[in-house]
C-alpha positions as CSV (number, residue, x, y, z in Angstrom):
1,M,29.7,6.4,-4.5
2,N,30.0,3.1,-6.4
3,N,26.6,1.6,-6.9
4,V,27.6,-1.5,-9.0
5,G,25.9,-4.4,-8.0
6,K,23.2,-2.5,-6.0
7,N,19.6,-2.1,-6.7
8,R,18.0,1.3,-7.6
9,I,14.9,2.9,-5.9
10,E,12.5,5.2,-7.1
11,V,9.4,7.0,-5.8
12,C,6.5,7.8,-8.1
13,Y,4.3,10.3,-6.0
14,S,1.0,9.9,-8.2
15,P,-0.5,7.3,-10.5
16,A,-0.9,10.0,-12.9
17,L,2.9,10.1,-13.0
18,Y,3.4,6.3,-13.3
19,S,4.2,6.3,-17.2
20,Y,7.3,8.1,-16.4
21,Y,8.6,5.8,-14.1
22,R,7.5,2.5,-15.3
23,N,9.9,-0.2,-15.3
24,D,8.6,-3.8,-15.8
25,N,12.0,-5.3,-14.7
26,A,11.3,-3.6,-11.2
27,I,9.3,-4.5,-8.1
28,V,6.7,-2.1,-7.9
29,V,5.4,-1.3,-4.2
30,V,2.0,0.2,-3.9
31,T,1.1,2.2,-0.8
32,D,-2.0,3.8,0.2
33,I,-1.6,4.3,3.9
34,L,-5.0,5.9,4.5
35,R,-6.5,3.1,4.1
36,A,-6.2,0.6,1.5
37,T,-2.9,-1.0,1.6
38,T,-3.0,-0.8,5.5
39,A,-6.4,-2.6,5.3
40,I,-5.0,-5.2,2.9
41,C,-2.0,-6.3,5.1
42,A,-4.5,-6.4,8.1
43,A,-6.8,-8.8,6.1
44,F,-4.1,-11.2,5.5
45,E,-2.7,-10.8,9.1
46,N,-6.3,-11.9,9.9
47,G,-6.5,-14.9,7.8
48,V,-8.0,-13.9,4.5
49,K,-6.9,-16.5,1.8
50,N,-6.7,-14.1,-0.8
51,L,-8.0,-10.8,-2.4
52,I,-8.9,-9.6,-5.7
53,P,-8.5,-6.2,-6.3
54,V,-10.9,-4.6,-9.0
55,A,-10.8,-0.8,-10.1
56,D,-14.3,-0.7,-11.7
57,L,-17.5,-0.8,-9.4
58,E,-19.4,-2.7,-11.9
59,E,-16.8,-5.8,-11.8
60,A,-17.2,-5.6,-8.0
61,R,-20.9,-5.6,-8.1
62,E,-20.6,-8.7,-10.8
63,L,-18.3,-10.7,-8.2
64,K,-20.7,-9.7,-5.5
65,N,-23.4,-11.2,-7.3
66,R,-21.4,-14.6,-7.8
67,G,-21.3,-15.1,-4.2
68,Y,-17.8,-13.2,-3.1
69,L,-17.8,-11.1,0.0
70,V,-16.7,-7.4,-1.4
71,A,-14.9,-4.7,0.5
72,A,-15.6,-1.3,-1.6
73,E,-15.7,2.2,-0.9
74,R,-15.4,5.5,-2.6
75,D,-14.4,8.7,-1.0
76,G,-14.1,6.8,2.3
77,E,-17.7,5.7,2.4
78,V,-18.8,2.2,2.4
79,L,-20.9,1.3,-0.9
80,D,-24.6,0.2,-0.5
81,F,-23.7,-3.5,-2.0
82,A,-20.6,-3.9,-0.1
83,D,-20.0,-6.3,3.0
84,F,-16.9,-4.3,4.3
85,G,-15.5,-0.6,3.9
86,N,-11.5,-0.3,3.6
87,S,-11.0,0.2,7.3
88,P,-8.1,-2.4,8.6
89,F,-10.5,-3.0,11.5
90,N,-13.1,-4.4,9.2
91,F,-11.5,-7.8,8.5
92,H,-12.2,-9.6,11.8
93,P,-10.8,-12.9,11.6
94,G,-14.1,-14.9,12.3
95,Q,-15.4,-13.2,9.2
96,V,-12.7,-13.3,7.0
97,R,-10.5,-16.4,7.7
98,G,-10.0,-18.7,4.6
99,K,-12.1,-16.5,2.4
100,T,-11.7,-14.8,-0.7
101,I,-12.3,-10.9,-0.7
102,V,-13.0,-8.6,-3.5
103,Y,-11.8,-5.2,-2.9
104,S,-12.2,-1.9,-4.6
105,T,-11.2,1.5,-3.3
106,T,-10.9,5.0,-4.6
107,N,-7.3,5.1,-5.2
108,G,-5.2,2.1,-4.2
109,T,-6.9,-0.8,-6.1
110,Q,-6.6,1.8,-9.0
111,A,-2.6,1.9,-8.5
112,I,-2.4,-1.9,-8.0
113,R,-4.2,-2.6,-11.4
114,M,-1.9,-0.2,-13.2
115,A,1.1,-1.6,-11.7
116,S,0.2,-5.2,-12.8
117,G,2.5,-5.5,-15.7
118,A,5.4,-4.9,-13.4
119,K,7.9,-8.0,-12.4
120,H,6.2,-8.3,-8.8
121,V,3.8,-6.0,-7.3
122,A,3.8,-5.9,-3.6
123,I,1.8,-4.2,-0.9
124,G,3.2,-1.8,1.4
125,A,2.4,-0.2,4.6
126,F,3.9,1.0,8.0
127,I,2.4,-2.3,9.7
128,N,4.6,-4.7,7.6
129,Q,7.8,-2.4,6.6
130,S,10.2,-4.5,8.1
131,A,8.8,-7.5,6.7
132,L,8.5,-6.1,3.2
133,A,12.1,-4.6,3.3
134,S,13.5,-8.2,4.0
135,W,11.4,-9.5,1.2
136,L,12.7,-6.9,-1.1
137,R,16.4,-7.4,-0.3
138,E,15.6,-11.2,-1.0
139,K,14.1,-10.4,-4.5
140,D,17.4,-8.7,-5.3
141,S,15.7,-6.3,-7.9
142,D,15.2,-2.5,-8.5
143,V,12.1,-1.0,-6.4
144,L,9.7,1.2,-7.6
145,I,7.4,2.9,-4.8
146,L,4.1,3.7,-6.2
147,C,1.9,6.3,-3.8
148,A,-1.7,5.8,-4.8
149,G,-2.4,9.3,-3.7
150,W,-5.5,11.1,-3.7
151,K,-7.4,10.9,-7.1
152,N,-4.1,11.5,-8.9
153,R,-3.0,14.0,-6.3
154,Y,0.1,14.1,-4.0
155,N,-0.4,13.2,-0.3
156,L,1.7,13.3,2.6
157,E,1.0,9.9,4.1
158,D,2.2,7.5,1.1
159,T,5.2,10.1,0.8
160,L,6.2,9.2,4.4
161,F,5.9,5.5,3.8
162,S,7.7,6.2,0.7
163,G,10.5,7.9,2.6
164,A,10.7,5.4,5.5
165,L,11.0,2.2,3.3
166,S,13.6,4.0,1.0
167,D,15.8,4.7,4.3
168,I,15.6,1.1,5.4
169,L,16.4,-0.5,2.1
170,I,19.3,1.8,1.5
171,G,20.6,1.2,5.2
172,T,21.0,-2.3,4.1
173,G,23.6,-1.6,1.7
174,R,22.2,-3.2,-1.1
175,F,20.0,-0.5,-2.7
176,Y,20.7,3.2,-3.9
177,T,19.1,6.1,-5.4
178,E,19.3,8.7,-7.7
179,C,15.6,9.8,-7.7
180,D,15.0,13.2,-6.4
181,A,11.4,12.1,-5.4
182,S,13.1,9.3,-3.2
183,V,15.5,11.6,-1.5
184,A,12.9,14.2,-0.9
185,A,10.6,11.7,0.6
186,M,13.4,10.6,3.1
187,E,14.0,14.0,4.0
188,L,10.5,14.5,4.9
189,W,10.5,11.3,7.0
190,K,13.4,12.5,9.0
191,I,11.2,15.5,10.1
192,A,8.1,13.6,10.8
193,K,9.3,10.2,12.3
194,M,9.8,11.6,15.7
195,D,5.9,12.7,15.8
196,I,4.4,10.9,12.9
197,T,0.6,11.3,14.5
198,G,1.3,14.9,15.2
199,F,3.1,15.7,11.7
200,M,-0.3,13.7,10.0
201,E,-2.5,16.5,11.3
202,K,-1.3,18.2,8.4
203,A,-2.5,15.8,6.1
204,A,-5.6,16.4,3.9
205,H,-7.0,12.8,4.1
206,R,-6.5,12.5,7.7
207,H,-9.4,15.3,7.9
208,R,-11.5,13.9,5.3
209,L,-11.4,10.9,7.1
210,K,-12.1,13.0,10.4
211,K,-15.4,14.5,8.8
212,L,-16.7,11.3,8.2
213,G,-16.2,9.8,11.4
214,L,-13.6,7.2,10.2
215,D,-10.2,8.5,12.0
216,D,-10.0,5.8,14.4
217,V,-7.4,4.0,12.5
218,M,-5.1,6.6,12.4
219,E,-2.7,5.3,15.2
220,Y,-2.9,2.1,13.8
221,C,-2.0,3.2,10.2
222,Y,1.3,4.8,11.4
223,T,2.1,1.9,13.8
224,P,5.3,-0.2,12.5
225,D,5.4,-4.0,12.1
226,S,2.6,-5.4,13.2
227,T,2.3,-8.2,10.7
228,C,4.9,-10.0,8.8
229,A,2.4,-10.6,5.9
230,V,3.8,-9.2,2.6
231,P,0.9,-9.3,0.0
232,V,2.0,-9.8,-3.3
233,L,0.1,-9.9,-6.9
234,K,0.1,-13.3,-8.5
235,D,-2.3,-13.8,-11.5
236,H,-4.4,-10.7,-10.7
237,M,-4.9,-11.9,-7.4
238,L,-3.3,-10.6,-4.1
239,V,-1.6,-13.9,-2.0
240,E,0.2,-13.6,0.9
241,H,4.0,-14.1,1.4
242,K,4.7,-14.5,5.2
243,W,8.2,-13.2,5.9
244,Y,9.5,-14.9,9.5
C-alpha cells in the first residue's frame, strides 16, 4: 500500500508508555472517556470560556484560593474544596458560561500535562469525534491518540474511542497506520460498536463508577457527536475550536 503523502496514526494505551510513542511533531489526542475528556467537551459545549488542566492538587487548591472555580476529583469522588466533580452533567450553562475553570482529575489531566510538549494537544471523546476528525484532517499532521487509562493501566473505554477515531481518519484516505495498538483498537471497535453500552458492561471503570453511584453518564459518554467543540491546549490552557 502506498502511504506517501499520508499522515500516520498511532495509539498509546497508557501514559506509562508515552515515552515510547512520543513524537513532538504529531498532534496528541488525549482521551479519557469515563469521564474527564467527555466532561471537558461538555463544558465547552455549555459555554466555558477556557479550562486550566492541573495535575497537582496543591496547585488546584492554590488556584481555588485565588478565586477560580475548580472541578476536581480523585478515584471518582469530588474533593472537599472543589466546586464540581468531573461528571459532564456538572457543567450547567448558568454556572459556567464565560468562566475559566480549573480542572484536575485522577487520570485525564495527568495525560494532558504529559503531552503538553507536542505540536498540538486536542481533547477527544465520542461526543466530539466527528468534529475532532475534521479538525485533524485540516491540520494535516501525524496523530498520536493517548489513552489516559486508569492509574497507568489499560482500559477498554479509551481503547474503543481510539479505534473509532482511527477508523474515521483512515476512512478519509488521508491517514494510515502501521501501529499494532491502533489496529487492535480498530478490531475491538468493530466488535463493540453494534452494542457499545452492552460491551462496556465488561469495563472495570464502569463498575467503579456504579459503586459510587456515578454511572448516570454512561449513555451520554458513548453517544457520538453531541458537540462540535474541539478543545485544544494553548499556553497550558484549554480553549475551544468550534468545527462547523
